[in-house]
Steps between C-alpha positions, in 0.01 A plus 500: 500500500722367224653161452836641609380538860769335715255332742297364210817366337604324820152350546498379141845346538398322819183372332710358216740337746203347685368359174838355407540357850156338477591355159829360639700699247732692730864406478665376820692828511181707475332288767795567730494875430124512556528302824770734634298807401185367666690447825561876513197652328165472679312672214609247239458213745141610562430525126646154435292346780189677372569366151545147635173520699316625192632210294405247768151648548399509137505276200719640224319554173723567203408801289599439142377839388 
Protein backbone atom coordinates (compact mmCIF):
# COMPACT_ATOMS: atom_id res chain seq x y z
CA UNK A 1 0.00 0.00 0.00
CA UNK A 2 1.52 3.29 -1.08
CA UNK A 3 1.02 6.76 0.25
CA UNK A 4 -1.16 7.56 -2.75
CA UNK A 5 -3.94 5.28 -1.48
CA UNK A 6 -7.13 7.38 -1.62
CA UNK A 7 -8.53 6.12 1.72
CA UNK A 8 -5.21 6.76 3.43
CA UNK A 9 -5.11 10.27 1.97
CA UNK A 10 -8.60 11.03 3.22
CA UNK A 11 -7.80 9.68 6.69
CA UNK A 12 -4.62 11.74 6.83
CA UNK A 13 -6.49 14.87 5.74
CA UNK A 14 -9.17 14.33 8.37
CA UNK A 15 -6.50 13.77 11.04
CA UNK A 16 -4.87 17.07 10.08
CA UNK A 17 -8.23 18.86 10.19
CA UNK A 18 -8.89 17.37 13.64
CA UNK A 19 -5.53 18.63 14.85
CA UNK A 20 -6.16 22.11 13.47
CA UNK A 21 -9.65 22.12 14.96
CA UNK A 22 -8.23 21.12 18.36
CA UNK A 23 -5.62 23.88 18.09
CA UNK A 24 -8.33 26.46 17.22
CA UNK A 25 -6.61 27.25 13.93
CA UNK A 26 -9.44 26.62 11.50
CA UNK A 27 -10.77 29.67 9.74
CA UNK A 28 -14.47 30.46 10.20
CA UNK A 29 -15.01 29.40 6.59
CA UNK A 30 -13.32 26.03 7.15
CA UNK A 31 -15.30 25.47 10.35
CA UNK A 32 -18.50 26.10 8.40
CA UNK A 33 -17.48 23.73 5.58
CA UNK A 34 -16.50 21.05 8.10
CA UNK A 35 -19.75 21.45 10.02
CA UNK A 36 -21.82 21.11 6.83
CA UNK A 37 -19.82 18.06 5.74
CA UNK A 38 -20.22 16.38 9.13
CA UNK A 39 -23.99 16.83 8.94
CA UNK A 40 -23.99 14.59 5.85
CA UNK A 41 -21.07 12.21 6.39
CA UNK A 42 -21.41 9.64 9.18
CA UNK A 43 -17.90 8.26 8.57
CA UNK A 44 -16.18 11.60 9.14
CA UNK A 45 -18.53 12.44 12.00
CA UNK A 46 -17.57 9.18 13.71
CA UNK A 47 -13.85 9.86 13.20
CA UNK A 48 -14.17 13.40 14.60
CA UNK A 49 -16.06 12.15 17.67
CA UNK A 50 -13.49 9.39 18.17
CA UNK A 51 -10.70 11.97 17.96
CA UNK A 52 -12.45 14.20 20.49
CA UNK A 53 -12.97 11.28 22.92
CA UNK A 54 -9.30 10.32 22.59
CA UNK A 55 -8.22 13.87 23.38
CA UNK A 56 -10.53 14.06 26.39
CA UNK A 57 -9.45 10.65 27.72
CA UNK A 58 -5.72 11.21 27.57
CA UNK A 59 -3.22 13.83 28.52
CA UNK A 60 -1.43 15.22 25.49
CA UNK A 61 2.33 14.84 25.62
CA UNK A 62 4.22 16.84 23.04
CA UNK A 63 6.80 14.93 21.03
CA UNK A 64 9.63 17.23 20.07
CA UNK A 65 11.46 14.51 18.20
